[in-house]
C-alpha positions in Angstrom: 8.4 -10.7 -18.6 4.7 -9.8 -18.5 3.3 -9.6 -15.0 -0.2 -8.7 -13.9 -0.4 -5.9 -11.4 -3.4 -6.7 -9.2 -4.9 -3.2 -9.2 -6.8 -0.8 -11.4 -4.7 2.1 -10.2 -2.5 3.5 -13.1 -0.5 5.6 -10.5 0.6 2.4 -8.8 1.5 0.9 -12.2 3.8 3.9 -13.0 5.4 3.8 -9.5 6.1 0.1 -9.7 7.2 0.1 -13.3 9.9 2.7 -12.7 11.7 0.3 -10.3 10.8 -3.0 -11.9 11.4 -2.2 -15.6 15.2 -2.6 -15.3 14.5 -6.2 -14.1 12.6 -6.9 -17.3 9.1 -6.7 -15.9 6.3 -5.4 -18.1 3.4 -4.6 -15.8 -0.1 -4.8 -17.0 -3.1 -3.7 -14.9 -5.6 -6.4 -14.1 -8.4 -4.0 -15.0 -6.9 -3.8 -18.5 -7.4 -7.6 -18.8 -11.0 -7.4 -17.6 -10.1 -8.9 -14.2 -12.3 -7.8 -11.3 -10.8 -7.1 -7.9 -11.2 -9.8 -5.3 -12.8 -9.2 -1.9 -10.1 -8.6 0.7 -11.0 -11.0 3.4 -7.6 -11.4 5.0 -6.8 -10.4 8.6 -3.3 -9.2 7.7 -1.6 -7.2 4.9 0.3 -10.4 4.0 -3.0 -12.4 3.7 -4.6 -9.7 1.4 -1.6 -9.2 -0.8 -1.3 -13.0 -1.4 -5.1 -13.2 -2.0 -5.0 -10.5 -4.6 -1.9 -11.9 -6.4 -3.2 -15.4 -6.5 -6.6 -14.2 -7.9 -4.9 -12.1 -10.6 -2.6 -15.0 -11.6 -5.5 -17.5 -11.7 -7.6 -15.2 -13.9 -4.8 -14.2 -16.3 -2.6 -17.3 -16.4 0.4 -14.9 -15.9 2.6 -14.2 -12.9 1.1 -11.5 -10.7 2.2 -8.8 -8.2 -0.1 -7.3 -5.6 0.2 -5.0 -2.7 -1.8 -4.4 0.5 -1.1 -1.4 2.6 -2.6 0.8 5.2 -2.1 2.9 8.3 -1.4 1.6 11.8 -2.0 4.0 14.7 -0.4 2.9 18.0 -3.0 4.6 20.2 -5.7 2.7 18.4 -4.1 -0.7 18.8 -2.9 -0.8 15.2 -6.2 0.3 13.7 -7.3 1.1 11.0 -4.7 -1.5 9.6 -6.1 -3.7 6.9 -9.4 -1.7 7.1 -7.7 1.6 6.2 -9.6 2.0 3.0 -12.9 1.2 4.6 -12.4 2.5 8.2 -15.6 4.6 8.1 -17.4 1.7 6.3 -17.4 0.0 2.9 -17.3 2.6 0.1 -16.1 5.3 2.5 -14.3 8.4 1.0 -10.9 9.6 2.1 -12.7 12.4 3.9 -15.0 10.1 5.8 -12.1 7.8 6.8 -10.0 10.8 8.0 -13.0 12.1 10.0 -13.4 8.7 11.7 -9.6 8.6 12.5 -9.7 12.1 14.0 -12.7 11.3 16.1 -11.1 8.2 17.4 -7.9 10.2 18.3 -9.8 13.0 20.0 -8.0 14.0 23.2 -4.9 12.0 22.4 -1.8 14.1 22.9 0.8 14.6 20.1 3.4 12.3 21.7 0.8 9.4 21.7 -0.3 9.9 18.1 2.5 7.8 16.6 1.7 5.8 13.5 3.1 4.1 10.5 2.2 3.3 7.0 2.8 -0.4 6.1 3.0 -2.1 2.7 3.3 -5.8 1.9 4.0 -7.0 -1.7 3.3 -10.5 -2.9 4.8 -11.8 -6.2 3.6 -15.2 -7.5 4.6 -17.2 -10.6 1.1 -18.8 -10.7 -2.0 -19.0 -8.6 -0.6 -22.2 -7.0 2.9 -20.9 -6.4 4.1 -22.5 -3.1 7.1 -20.1 -2.8 5.7 -16.6 -3.3 8.0 -13.7 -2.7 6.8 -11.5 0.1 8.4 -8.1 0.7 7.5 -5.3 3.0 8.2 -1.7 4.0 7.1 0.8 6.6 7.1 4.6 7.1 7.1 5.9 10.6 5.3 9.2 11.6 2.5 10.6 13.6 -1.0 11.9 13.0 -1.6 15.6 12.9 -4.8 17.5 14.0 -5.6 19.3 10.7 -5.3 18.4 7.1 -2.3 20.0 5.3 -1.3 19.6 1.7 -3.0 18.8 -1.6 -0.9 15.8 -2.8 -1.1 12.1 -2.1 -4.3 10.4 -1.0 -5.9 8.6 1.9 -4.5 9.7 5.2 -1.5 11.7 3.7 -2.8 15.2 4.7 -2.6 14.1 8.4 0.5 11.9 8.3 3.6 13.7 9.4 6.7 11.5 8.7 9.3 11.2 11.4 12.0 13.8 11.0 9.9 16.1 8.7 7.9 19.2 9.5 5.3 18.6 6.8 2.7 16.0 5.9 3.0 13.3 3.3 0.5 15.3 1.2 3.0 18.2 1.0 5.8 16.0 -0.5 6.6 15.8 -4.2 5.8 12.4 -5.8 9.5 11.6 -6.2 10.3 12.5 -2.6 7.3 10.5 -1.3 8.3 7.5 -3.4 11.9 7.7 -2.0 10.6 7.7 1.6 7.4 5.8 1.6 6.4 2.4 2.8 5.6 1.3 -0.8 9.0 2.5 -2.1 10.7 0.6 0.8 8.6 -2.5 0.0 9.6 -2.3 -3.7 13.2 -2.0 -2.9 12.9 -5.0 -0.5 11.2 -7.0 -3.4 14.0 -6.2 -5.8 16.5 -7.3 -3.2 14.7 -10.6 -2.9 14.2 -11.3 -6.6 17.6 -13.0 -7.2 17.2 -15.0 -10.4 13.4 -15.0 -10.2 11.8 -15.8 -13.6 
């Protein structure tokens, strides 16, 4: 079954395809179909994932899968949350977002720097699907003081997963996928698929 993945990120396509190919999903990037990204105006990860999936389905006429994810820091009341990619402003780089995060956490002790990555996936048969499948996953950890590691992206050089003595940016791709919020959300999605077609 051909399904549009509501992203232009080929890394996400590979990650998703690995787990979904056995279920007969052929994922095509919305960017490969000339579909522009929709503005993320939702207040929750669920809102944005649905918005992106419905937009891709409407533009392509195909079923669509979308994800929305981000970092929630307890000491900041859950921020940056849905604004993770634009925490330092629209168009901000990872470095700018990380600098903003560190500034906001200045003076906060290690035991209060708890955080989690969250991911919500939305799968729709069409733009008007009244029974979309929503799946989610989270990855607990804390925010370090200095960037460590060259892998990953976003806040990974500062995110220290619970139970590990390294950052997400120091993990191999395979190890990260096995532990991460996105991997957990994909496994949750597969568990919810049933006879979806």
